[in-house]
PDB file as gemmi writes it, atoms N, CA and C in Angstrom:
CRYST1    1.000    1.000    1.000  90.00  90.00  90.00 P 1                      
ATOM      1  N   MET A   1      22.813  -3.536   9.334  1.00  0.00           N  
ATOM      2  CA  MET A   1      22.994  -4.590  10.318  1.00  0.00           C  
ATOM      3  C   MET A   1      23.476  -5.857   9.615  1.00  0.00           C  
ATOM      4  N   ILE A   2      24.496  -6.447  10.157  1.00  0.00           N  
ATOM      5  CA  ILE A   2      25.093  -7.646   9.576  1.00  0.00           C  
ATOM      6  C   ILE A   2      24.249  -8.860   9.948  1.00  0.00           C  
ATOM      7  N   ASN A   3      23.992  -9.692   8.955  1.00  0.00           N  
ATOM      8  CA  ASN A   3      23.198 -10.905   9.149  1.00  0.00           C  
ATOM      9  C   ASN A   3      24.140 -12.103   9.263  1.00  0.00           C  
ATOM     10  N   TRP A   4      24.412 -12.507  10.505  1.00  0.00           N  
ATOM     11  CA  TRP A   4      25.294 -13.652  10.748  1.00  0.00           C  
ATOM     12  C   TRP A   4      24.518 -14.933  10.523  1.00  0.00           C  
ATOM     13  N   PRO A   5      25.156 -16.003  10.070  1.00  0.00           N  
ATOM     14  CA  PRO A   5      26.572 -16.177   9.799  1.00  0.00           C  
ATOM     15  C   PRO A   5      26.981 -15.508   8.496  1.00  0.00           C  
ATOM     16  N   CYS A   6      28.308 -15.393   8.320  1.00  0.00           N  
ATOM     17  CA  CYS A   6      28.897 -14.758   7.143  1.00  0.00           C  
ATOM     18  C   CYS A   6      30.005 -15.640   6.585  1.00  0.00           C  
ATOM     19  N   MET A   7      30.505 -15.234   5.421  1.00  0.00           N  
ATOM     20  CA  MET A   7      31.695 -15.890   4.886  1.00  0.00           C  
ATOM     21  C   MET A   7      32.727 -14.817   4.578  1.00  0.00           C  
ATOM     22  N   LEU A   8      33.978 -15.168   4.797  1.00  0.00           N  
ATOM     23  CA  LEU A   8      35.093 -14.278   4.511  1.00  0.00           C  
ATOM     24  C   LEU A   8      35.691 -14.699   3.181  1.00  0.00           C  
ATOM     25  N   LYS A   9      35.711 -13.781   2.224  1.00  0.00           N  
ATOM     26  CA  LYS A   9      36.280 -14.011   0.896  1.00  0.00           C  
ATOM     27  C   LYS A   9      37.590 -13.238   0.829  1.00  0.00           C  
ATOM     28  N   LEU A  10      38.689 -13.996   0.816  1.00  0.00           N  
ATOM     29  CA  LEU A  10      40.010 -13.377   0.738  1.00  0.00           C  
ATOM     30  C   LEU A  10      40.355 -13.088  -0.714  1.00  0.00           C  
ATOM     31  N   GLU A  11      40.896 -11.921  -0.978  1.00  0.00           N  
ATOM     32  CA  GLU A  11      41.284 -11.514  -2.327  1.00  0.00           C  
ATOM     33  C   GLU A  11      42.311 -12.483  -2.896  1.00  0.00           C  
ATOM     34  N   GLY A  12      42.070 -12.953  -4.115  1.00  0.00           N  
ATOM     35  CA  GLY A  12      43.018 -13.828  -4.791  1.00  0.00           C  
ATOM     36  C   GLY A  12      42.989 -15.269  -4.333  1.00  0.00           C  
ATOM     37  N   ASP A  13      42.004 -15.647  -3.520  1.00  0.00           N  
ATOM     38  CA  ASP A  13      41.918 -17.008  -2.990  1.00  0.00           C  
ATOM     39  C   ASP A  13      40.477 -17.487  -3.110  1.00  0.00           C  
ATOM     40  N   ASP A  14      40.283 -18.692  -3.625  1.00  0.00           N  
ATOM     41  CA  ASP A  14      38.925 -19.223  -3.762  1.00  0.00           C  
ATOM     42  C   ASP A  14      38.403 -19.848  -2.477  1.00  0.00           C  
ATOM     43  N   GLU A  15      39.287 -20.112  -1.528  1.00  0.00           N  
ATOM     44  CA  GLU A  15      38.844 -20.708  -0.281  1.00  0.00           C  
ATOM     45  C   GLU A  15      38.083 -19.664   0.535  1.00  0.00           C  
ATOM     46  N   LEU A  16      36.976 -20.084   1.132  1.00  0.00           N  
ATOM     47  CA  LEU A  16      36.135 -19.209   1.946  1.00  0.00           C  
ATOM     48  C   LEU A  16      36.244 -19.625   3.404  1.00  0.00           C  
ATOM     49  N   ILE A  17      36.022 -18.683   4.301  1.00  0.00           N  
ATOM     50  CA  ILE A  17      36.058 -18.967   5.733  1.00  0.00           C  
ATOM     51  C   ILE A  17      34.687 -18.662   6.317  1.00  0.00           C  
ATOM     52  N   TYR A  18      34.102 -19.653   6.996  1.00  0.00           N  
ATOM     53  CA  TYR A  18      32.801 -19.501   7.647  1.00  0.00           C  
ATOM     54  C   TYR A  18      32.983 -18.713   8.942  1.00  0.00           C  
ATOM     55  N   LEU A  19      32.108 -17.741   9.159  1.00  0.00           N  
ATOM     56  CA  LEU A  19      32.153 -16.906  10.355  1.00  0.00           C  
ATOM     57  C   LEU A  19      30.780 -16.889  11.008  1.00  0.00           C  
ATOM     58  N   ASN A  20      30.715 -17.302  12.258  1.00  0.00           N  
ATOM     59  CA  ASN A  20      29.442 -17.364  12.965  1.00  0.00           C  
ATOM     60  C   ASN A  20      29.110 -16.064  13.699  1.00  0.00           C  
ATOM     61  N   SER A  21      30.134 -15.228  13.945  1.00  0.00           N  
ATOM     62  CA  SER A  21      29.910 -14.013  14.737  1.00  0.00           C  
ATOM     63  C   SER A  21      31.041 -13.013  14.498  1.00  0.00           C  
ATOM     64  N   GLU A  22      30.839 -11.813  14.994  1.00  0.00           N  
ATOM     65  CA  GLU A  22      31.879 -10.786  14.902  1.00  0.00           C  
ATOM     66  C   GLU A  22      33.109 -11.192  15.712  1.00  0.00           C  
ATOM     67  N   LYS A  23      32.882 -11.853  16.830  1.00  0.00           N  
ATOM     68  CA  LYS A  23      33.988 -12.342  17.654  1.00  0.00           C  
ATOM     69  C   LYS A  23      34.827 -13.338  16.856  1.00  0.00           C  
ATOM     70  N   GLU A  24      34.156 -14.239  16.128  1.00  0.00           N  
ATOM     71  CA  GLU A  24      34.860 -15.215  15.297  1.00  0.00           C  
ATOM     72  C   GLU A  24      35.644 -14.522  14.179  1.00  0.00           C  
ATOM     73  N   LEU A  25      35.064 -13.487  13.587  1.00  0.00           N  
ATOM     74  CA  LEU A  25      35.755 -12.706  12.555  1.00  0.00           C  
ATOM     75  C   LEU A  25      37.061 -12.143  13.104  1.00  0.00           C  
ATOM     76  N   ASN A  26      36.995 -11.518  14.269  1.00  0.00           N  
ATOM     77  CA  ASN A  26      38.194 -10.931  14.865  1.00  0.00           C  
ATOM     78  C   ASN A  26      39.224 -11.998  15.218  1.00  0.00           C  
ATOM     79  N   GLY A  27      38.764 -13.157  15.670  1.00  0.00           N  
ATOM     80  CA  GLY A  27      39.678 -14.259  15.962  1.00  0.00           C  
ATOM     81  C   GLY A  27      40.376 -14.769  14.717  1.00  0.00           C  
ATOM     82  N   GLU A  28      39.632 -14.923  13.626  1.00  0.00           N  
ATOM     83  CA  GLU A  28      40.215 -15.379  12.356  1.00  0.00           C  
ATOM     84  C   GLU A  28      41.234 -14.378  11.827  1.00  0.00           C  
ATOM     85  N   CYS A  29      40.909 -13.109  11.927  1.00  0.00           N  
ATOM     86  CA  CYS A  29      41.772 -12.077  11.347  1.00  0.00           C  
ATOM     87  C   CYS A  29      43.041 -11.837  12.157  1.00  0.00           C  
ATOM     88  N   GLU A  30      43.050 -12.269  13.420  1.00  0.00           N  
ATOM     89  CA  GLU A  30      44.265 -12.142  14.228  1.00  0.00           C  
ATOM     90  C   GLU A  30      45.425 -12.881  13.582  1.00  0.00           C  
ATOM     91  N   GLY A  31      45.139 -14.066  13.031  1.00  0.00           N  
ATOM     92  CA  GLY A  31      46.188 -14.892  12.453  1.00  0.00           C  
ATOM     93  C   GLY A  31      46.392 -14.692  10.968  1.00  0.00           C  
ATOM     94  N   LEU A  32      45.667 -13.771  10.367  1.00  0.00           N  
ATOM     95  CA  LEU A  32      45.753 -13.555   8.923  1.00  0.00           C  
ATOM     96  C   LEU A  32      46.442 -12.236   8.588  1.00  0.00           C  
ATOM     97  N   ILE A  33      47.097 -12.239   7.460  1.00  0.00           N  
ATOM     98  CA  ILE A  33      47.527 -10.970   6.873  1.00  0.00           C  
ATOM     99  C   ILE A  33      46.462 -10.662   5.835  1.00  0.00           C  
ATOM    100  N   TRP A  34      45.526  -9.812   6.197  1.00  0.00           N  
ATOM    101  CA  TRP A  34      44.404  -9.575   5.288  1.00  0.00           C  
ATOM    102  C   TRP A  34      44.648  -8.342   4.437  1.00  0.00           C  
ATOM    103  N   ASP A  35      43.938  -8.308   3.337  1.00  0.00           N  
ATOM    104  CA  ASP A  35      44.102  -7.296   2.300  1.00  0.00           C  
ATOM    105  C   ASP A  35      42.906  -6.350   2.315  1.00  0.00           C  
ATOM    106  N   GLN A  36      43.092  -5.135   1.836  1.00  0.00           N  
ATOM    107  CA  GLN A  36      41.982  -4.178   1.756  1.00  0.00           C  
ATOM    108  C   GLN A  36      40.870  -4.665   0.835  1.00  0.00           C  
ATOM    109  N   GLU A  37      41.192  -5.582  -0.068  1.00  0.00           N  
ATOM    110  CA  GLU A  37      40.195  -6.100  -1.005  1.00  0.00           C  
ATOM    111  C   GLU A  37      39.434  -7.311  -0.461  1.00  0.00           C  
ATOM    112  N   ASP A  38      39.813  -7.843   0.700  1.00  0.00           N  
ATOM    113  CA  ASP A  38      39.076  -8.948   1.313  1.00  0.00           C  
ATOM    114  C   ASP A  38      37.684  -8.458   1.684  1.00  0.00           C  
ATOM    115  N   ARG A  39      36.708  -9.345   1.601  1.00  0.00           N  
ATOM    116  CA  ARG A  39      35.326  -8.959   1.874  1.00  0.00           C  
ATOM    117  C   ARG A  39      34.633  -9.987   2.763  1.00  0.00           C  
ATOM    118  N   VAL A  40      33.710  -9.484   3.568  1.00  0.00           N  
ATOM    119  CA  VAL A  40      32.807 -10.331   4.338  1.00  0.00           C  
ATOM    120  C   VAL A  40      31.456 -10.258   3.645  1.00  0.00           C  
ATOM    121  N   ILE A  41      30.844 -11.419   3.429  1.00  0.00           N  
ATOM    122  CA  ILE A  41      29.530 -11.493   2.790  1.00  0.00           C  
ATOM    123  C   ILE A  41      28.585 -12.128   3.796  1.00  0.00           C  
ATOM    124  N   ASP A  42      27.517 -11.405   4.142  1.00  0.00           N  
ATOM    125  CA  ASP A  42      26.604 -11.936   5.150  1.00  0.00           C  
ATOM    126  C   ASP A  42      25.583 -12.882   4.525  1.00  0.00           C  
ATOM    127  N   SER A  43      24.738 -13.452   5.364  1.00  0.00           N  
ATOM    128  CA  SER A  43      23.823 -14.501   4.907  1.00  0.00           C  
ATOM    129  C   SER A  43      22.645 -13.980   4.087  1.00  0.00           C  
ATOM    130  N   LYS A  44      22.573 -12.669   3.877  1.00  0.00           N  
ATOM    131  CA  LYS A  44      21.592 -12.118   2.941  1.00  0.00           C  
ATOM    132  C   LYS A  44      22.273 -11.607   1.677  1.00  0.00           C  
ATOM    133  N   GLY A  45      23.596 -11.813   1.596  1.00  0.00           N  
ATOM    134  CA  GLY A  45      24.340 -11.431   0.400  1.00  0.00           C  
ATOM    135  C   GLY A  45      24.943 -10.041   0.440  1.00  0.00           C  
ATOM    136  N   PHE A  46      24.770  -9.311   1.541  1.00  0.00           N  
ATOM    137  CA  PHE A  46      25.352  -7.974   1.637  1.00  0.00           C  
ATOM    138  C   PHE A  46      26.863  -8.081   1.830  1.00  0.00           C  
ATOM    139  N   VAL A  47      27.593  -7.213   1.147  1.00  0.00           N  
ATOM    140  CA  VAL A  47      29.054  -7.261   1.115  1.00  0.00           C  
ATOM    141  C   VAL A  47      29.617  -6.135   1.982  1.00  0.00           C  
ATOM    142  N   TYR A  48      30.660  -6.476   2.752  1.00  0.00           N  
ATOM    143  CA  TYR A  48      31.277  -5.525   3.676  1.00  0.00           C  
ATOM    144  C   TYR A  48      32.788  -5.501   3.493  1.00  0.00           C  
ATOM    145  N   SER A  49      33.366  -4.305   3.564  1.00  0.00           N  
ATOM    146  CA  SER A  49      34.818  -4.127   3.631  1.00  0.00           C  
ATOM    147  C   SER A  49      35.228  -4.226   5.091  1.00  0.00           C  
ATOM    148  N   MET A  50      36.501  -4.553   5.304  1.00  0.00           N  
ATOM    149  CA  MET A  50      37.012  -4.650   6.668  1.00  0.00           C  
ATOM    150  C   MET A  50      37.992  -3.512   6.929  1.00  0.00           C  
ATOM    151  N   MET A  51      37.951  -2.994   8.150  1.00  0.00           N  
ATOM    152  CA  MET A  51      38.922  -1.998   8.592  1.00  0.00           C  
ATOM    153  C   MET A  51      39.168  -2.220  10.077  1.00  0.00           C  
ATOM    154  N   THR A  52      40.272  -1.715  10.566  1.00  0.00           N  
ATOM    155  CA  THR A  52      40.557  -1.869  11.990  1.00  0.00           C  
ATOM    156  C   THR A  52      40.367  -0.546  12.713  1.00  0.00           C  
ATOM    157  N   LYS A  53      39.879  -0.676  13.929  1.00  0.00           N  
ATOM    158  CA  LYS A  53      39.743   0.478  14.816  1.00  0.00           C  
ATOM    159  C   LYS A  53      40.063  -0.025  16.217  1.00  0.00           C  
ATOM    160  N   ASN A  54      41.108   0.524  16.807  1.00  0.00           N  
ATOM    161  CA  ASN A  54      41.565   0.088  18.130  1.00  0.00           C  
ATOM    162  C   ASN A  54      41.834  -1.415  18.164  1.00  0.00           C  
ATOM    163  N   SER A  55      42.476  -1.924  17.120  1.00  0.00           N  
ATOM    164  CA  SER A  55      42.854  -3.340  16.986  1.00  0.00           C  
ATOM    165  C   SER A  55      41.660  -4.287  16.865  1.00  0.00           C  
ATOM    166  N   VAL A  56      40.496  -3.745  16.546  1.00  0.00           N  
ATOM    167  CA  VAL A  56      39.296  -4.559  16.351  1.00  0.00           C  
ATOM    168  C   VAL A  56      38.825  -4.375  14.914  1.00  0.00           C  
ATOM    169  N   ILE A  57      38.452  -5.482  14.271  1.00  0.00           N  
ATOM    170  CA  ILE A  57      37.945  -5.415  12.901  1.00  0.00           C  
ATOM    171  C   ILE A  57      36.539  -4.834  12.919  1.00  0.00           C  
ATOM    172  N   ARG A  58      36.320  -3.846  12.093  1.00  0.00           N  
ATOM    173  CA  ARG A  58      34.994  -3.249  11.900  1.00  0.00           C  
ATOM    174  C   ARG A  58      34.592  -3.477  10.453  1.00  0.00           C  
ATOM    175  N   LEU A  59      33.299  -3.648  10.228  1.00  0.00           N  
ATOM    176  CA  LEU A  59      32.794  -3.890   8.880  1.00  0.00           C  
ATOM    177  C   LEU A  59      32.077  -2.662   8.351  1.00  0.00           C  
ATOM    178  N   GLN A  60      32.365  -2.330   7.106  1.00  0.00           N  
ATOM    179  CA  GLN A  60      31.765  -1.188   6.412  1.00  0.00           C  
ATOM    180  C   GLN A  60      30.936  -1.716   5.251  1.00  0.00           C  
ATOM    181  N   HIS A  61      29.634  -1.429   5.238  1.00  0.00           N  
ATOM    182  CA  HIS A  61      28.751  -1.897   4.162  1.00  0.00           C  
ATOM    183  C   HIS A  61      29.172  -1.260   2.844  1.00  0.00           C  
ATOM    184  N   ASP A  62      29.331  -2.092   1.800  1.00  0.00           N  
ATOM    185  CA  ASP A  62      29.771  -1.614   0.485  1.00  0.00           C  
ATOM    186  C   ASP A  62      28.620  -1.240  -0.448  1.00  0.00           C  
ATOM    187  N   GLN A  63      27.386  -1.302   0.025  1.00  0.00           N  
ATOM    188  CA  GLN A  63      26.208  -1.014  -0.807  1.00  0.00           C  
ATOM    189  C   GLN A  63      26.088  -1.993  -1.973  1.00  0.00           C  
ATOM    190  N   ILE A  64      26.590  -3.206  -1.764  1.00  0.00           N  
ATOM    191  CA  ILE A  64      26.513  -4.267  -2.770  1.00  0.00           C  
ATOM    192  C   ILE A  64      25.824  -5.461  -2.133  1.00  0.00           C  
ATOM    193  N   GLN A  65      24.963  -6.116  -2.907  1.00  0.00           N  
ATOM    194  CA  GLN A  65      24.346  -7.369  -2.470  1.00  0.00           C  
ATOM    195  C   GLN A  65      24.519  -8.389  -3.589  1.00  0.00           C  
ATOM    196  N   ILE A  66      25.153  -9.528  -3.256  1.00  0.00           N  
ATOM    197  CA  ILE A  66      25.339 -10.557  -4.274  1.00  0.00           C  
ATOM    198  C   ILE A  66      24.075 -11.401  -4.384  1.00  0.00           C  
ATOM    199  N   SER A  67      23.909 -12.027  -5.530  1.00  0.00           N  
ATOM    200  CA  SER A  67      22.758 -12.897  -5.770  1.00  0.00           C  
ATOM    201  C   SER A  67      23.057 -14.304  -5.268  1.00  0.00           C  
ATOM    202  N   VAL A  68      22.020 -15.116  -5.188  1.00  0.00           N  
ATOM    203  CA  VAL A  68      22.207 -16.517  -4.809  1.00  0.00           C  
ATOM    204  C   VAL A  68      23.070 -17.231  -5.848  1.00  0.00           C  
ATOM    205  N   GLU A  69      22.968 -16.822  -7.105  1.00  0.00           N  
ATOM    206  CA  GLU A  69      23.804 -17.418  -8.156  1.00  0.00           C  
ATOM    207  C   GLU A  69      25.279 -17.099  -7.917  1.00  0.00           C  
ATOM    208  N   ASP A  70      25.571 -15.846  -7.554  1.00  0.00           N  
ATOM    209  CA  ASP A  70      26.956 -15.464  -7.260  1.00  0.00           C  
ATOM    210  C   ASP A  70      27.475 -16.194  -6.021  1.00  0.00           C  
ATOM    211  N   ALA A  71      26.619 -16.331  -5.009  1.00  0.00           N  
ATOM    212  CA  ALA A  71      27.013 -17.067  -3.802  1.00  0.00           C  
ATOM    213  C   ALA A  71      27.304 -18.525  -4.148  1.00  0.00           C  
ATOM    214  N   SER A  72      26.473 -19.111  -5.008  1.00  0.00           N  
ATOM    215  CA  SER A  72      26.690 -20.500  -5.429  1.00  0.00           C  
ATOM    216  C   SER A  72      28.021 -20.646  -6.153  1.00  0.00           C  
ATOM    217  N   LYS A  73      28.363 -19.676  -7.001  1.00  0.00           N  
ATOM    218  CA  LYS A  73      29.646 -19.724  -7.725  1.00  0.00           C  
ATOM    219  C   LYS A  73      30.829 -19.641  -6.756  1.00  0.00           C  
ATOM    220  N   LEU A  74      30.707 -18.801  -5.735  1.00  0.00           N  
ATOM    221  CA  LEU A  74      31.775 -18.713  -4.734  1.00  0.00           C  
ATOM    222  C   LEU A  74      31.953 -20.048  -4.011  1.00  0.00           C  
ATOM    223  N   ILE A  75      30.832 -20.678  -3.642  1.00  0.00           N  
ATOM    224  CA  ILE A  75      30.893 -21.969  -2.951  1.00  0.00           C  
ATOM    225  C   ILE A  75      31.463 -23.035  -3.882  1.00  0.00           C  
ATOM    226  N   GLN A  76      31.052 -23.024  -5.156  1.00  0.00           N  
ATOM    227  CA  GLN A  76      31.587 -23.990  -6.117  1.00  0.00           C  
ATOM    228  C   GLN A  76      33.105 -23.851  -6.242  1.00  0.00           C  
ATOM    229  N   SER A  77      33.599 -22.629  -6.348  1.00  0.00           N  
ATOM    230  CA  SER A  77      35.049 -22.400  -6.441  1.00  0.00           C  
ATOM    231  C   SER A  77      35.758 -22.872  -5.177  1.00  0.00           C  
ATOM    232  N   HIS A  78      35.140 -22.603  -4.039  1.00  0.00           N  
ATOM    233  CA  HIS A  78      35.686 -23.040  -2.755  1.00  0.00           C  
ATOM    234  C   HIS A  78      35.775 -24.567  -2.710  1.00  0.00           C  
ATOM    235  N   GLU A  79      34.695 -25.229  -3.081  1.00  0.00           N  
ATOM    236  CA  GLU A  79      34.667 -26.697  -3.038  1.00  0.00           C  
ATOM    237  C   GLU A  79      35.606 -27.304  -4.075  1.00  0.00           C  
ATOM    238  N   PHE A  80      35.781 -26.641  -5.220  1.00  0.00           N  
ATOM    239  CA  PHE A  80      36.719 -27.124  -6.229  1.00  0.00           C  
ATOM    240  C   PHE A  80      38.131 -27.186  -5.644  1.00  0.00           C  
ATOM    241  N   CYS A  81      38.492 -26.184  -4.844  1.00  0.00           N  
ATOM    242  CA  CYS A  81      39.810 -26.173  -4.181  1.00  0.00           C  
ATOM    243  C   CYS A  81      39.968 -27.368  -3.249  1.00  0.00           C  
ATOM    244  N   ARG A  82      38.892 -27.734  -2.609  1.00  0.00           N  
ATOM    245  CA  ARG A  82      38.929 -28.841  -1.654  1.00  0.00           C  
ATOM    246  C   ARG A  82      38.800 -30.194  -2.349  1.00  0.00           C  
ATOM    247  N   ALA A  83      38.253 -30.206  -3.574  1.00  0.00           N  
ATOM    248  CA  ALA A  83      38.095 -31.423  -4.388  1.00  0.00           C  
ATOM    249  C   ALA A  83      37.368 -32.540  -3.646  1.00  0.00           C  
ATOM    250  N   GLU A  84      36.289 -32.177  -2.929  1.00  0.00           N  
ATOM    251  CA  GLU A  84      35.549 -33.173  -2.157  1.00  0.00           C  
ATOM    252  C   GLU A  84      34.098 -33.341  -2.602  1.00  0.00           C  
ATOM    253  N   VAL A  85      33.584 -32.431  -3.416  1.00  0.00           N  
ATOM    254  CA  VAL A  85      32.165 -32.435  -3.755  1.00  0.00           C  
ATOM    255  C   VAL A  85      31.997 -32.293  -5.263  1.00  0.00           C  
ATOM    256  N   CYS A  86      30.973 -32.950  -5.801  1.00  0.00           N  
ATOM    257  CA  CYS A  86      30.635 -32.786  -7.215  1.00  0.00           C  
ATOM    258  C   CYS A  86      30.061 -31.381  -7.409  1.00  0.00           C  
ATOM    259  N   LEU A  87      30.721 -30.568  -8.216  1.00  0.00           N  
ATOM    260  CA  LEU A  87      30.344 -29.159  -8.359  1.00  0.00           C  
ATOM    261  C   LEU A  87      28.960 -28.957  -8.944  1.00  0.00           C  
ATOM    262  N   THR A  88      28.510 -29.847  -9.810  1.00  0.00           N  
ATOM    263  CA  THR A  88      27.190 -29.665 -10.427  1.00  0.00           C  
ATOM    264  C   THR A  88      26.069 -29.822  -9.412  1.00  0.00           C  
ATOM    265  N   LYS A  89      26.355 -30.421  -8.274  1.00  0.00           N  
ATOM    266  CA  LYS A  89      25.336 -30.602  -7.233  1.00  0.00           C  
ATOM    267  C   LYS A  89      25.245 -29.405  -6.291  1.00  0.00           C  
ATOM    268  N   ILE A  90      26.122 -28.439  -6.469  1.00  0.00           N  
ATOM    269  CA  ILE A  90      26.143 -27.288  -5.568  1.00  0.00           C  
ATOM    270  C   ILE A  90      25.246 -26.193  -6.122  1.00  0.00           C  
ATOM    271  N   GLN A  91      24.047 -26.124  -5.577  1.00  0.00           N  
ATOM    272  CA  GLN A  91      23.089 -25.074  -5.916  1.00  0.00           C  
ATOM    273  C   GLN A  91      22.276 -24.782  -4.666  1.00  0.00           C  
ATOM    274  N   PHE A  92      21.897 -23.533  -4.502  1.00  0.00           N  
ATOM    275  CA  PHE A  92      21.209 -23.119  -3.290  1.00  0.00           C  
ATOM    276  C   PHE A  92      19.981 -22.292  -3.638  1.00  0.00           C  
ATOM    277  N   ASP A  93      19.018 -22.288  -2.723  1.00  0.00           N  
ATOM    278  CA  ASP A  93      17.816 -21.474  -2.893  1.00  0.00           C  
ATOM    279  C   ASP A  93      17.982 -20.078  -2.306  1.00  0.00           C  
ATOM    280  N   SER A  94      18.987 -19.906  -1.426  1.00  0.00           N  
ATOM    281  CA  SER A  94      19.208 -18.599  -0.808  1.00  0.00           C  
ATOM    282  C   SER A  94      20.685 -18.428  -0.479  1.00  0.00           C  
ATOM    283  N   VAL A  95      21.087 -17.187  -0.285  1.00  0.00           N  
ATOM    284  CA  VAL A  95      22.462 -16.908   0.121  1.00  0.00           C  
ATOM    285  C   VAL A  95      22.704 -17.494   1.507  1.00  0.00           C  
ATOM    286  N   PHE A  96      21.694 -17.440   2.373  1.00  0.00           N  
ATOM    287  CA  PHE A  96      21.810 -18.017   3.714  1.00  0.00           C  
ATOM    288  C   PHE A  96      22.211 -19.490   3.629  1.00  0.00           C  
ATOM    289  N   GLU A  97      21.539 -20.267   2.764  1.00  0.00           N  
ATOM    290  CA  GLU A  97      21.876 -21.683   2.590  1.00  0.00           C  
ATOM    291  C   GLU A  97      23.313 -21.844   2.099  1.00  0.00           C  
ATOM    292  N   ALA A  98      23.737 -20.979   1.194  1.00  0.00           N  
ATOM    293  CA  ALA A  98      25.104 -21.050   0.669  1.00  0.00           C  
ATOM    294  C   ALA A  98      26.121 -20.818   1.786  1.00  0.00           C  
ATOM    295  N   VAL A  99      25.899 -19.785   2.589  1.00  0.00           N  
ATOM    296  CA  VAL A  99      26.817 -19.478   3.687  1.00  0.00           C  
ATOM    297  C   VAL A  99      26.833 -20.623   4.693  1.00  0.00           C  
ATOM    298  N   LYS A 100      25.671 -21.139   5.057  1.00  0.00           N  
ATOM    299  CA  LYS A 100      25.582 -22.223   6.046  1.00  0.00           C  
ATOM    300  C   LYS A 100      26.268 -23.492   5.562  1.00  0.00           C  
ATOM    301  N   SER A 101      26.374 -23.681   4.249  1.00  0.00           N  
ATOM    302  CA  SER A 101      27.028 -24.887   3.732  1.00  0.00           C  
ATOM    303  C   SER A 101      28.513 -24.924   4.085  1.00  0.00           C  
ATOM    304  N   LEU A 102      29.088 -23.789   4.422  1.00  0.00           N  
ATOM    305  CA  LEU A 102      30.501 -23.724   4.802  1.00  0.00           C  
ATOM    306  C   LEU A 102      30.743 -24.182   6.233  1.00  0.00           C  
ATOM    307  N   GLU A 103      29.695 -24.214   7.027  1.00  0.00           N  
ATOM    308  CA  GLU A 103      29.814 -24.534   8.453  1.00  0.00           C  
ATOM    309  C   GLU A 103      30.442 -25.887   8.679  1.00  0.00           C  
TER     310      GLU A 103                                                      
END                                                                             
């Protein structure tokens, strides 16, 4: 079961996309040319691959769970691209907090 909210990590790009629901995921992906290596990471750190079925994005659990440290690194890279936040101040107690920071 996917724990919303989630973040979309596009392959080769440090920018992350905040996703509040499956409906939002499908809306975001309509306008994107997404790659098989793109991943959705839920608020507990579980990683999902994306696939389409009947023009709808479906998520497949990859049996991987990232740590809060890995989530923090993803957020730091994302914020570095935006150049708006001091990176040393970006630390979280949970993956949920990391994902919510994108909101």
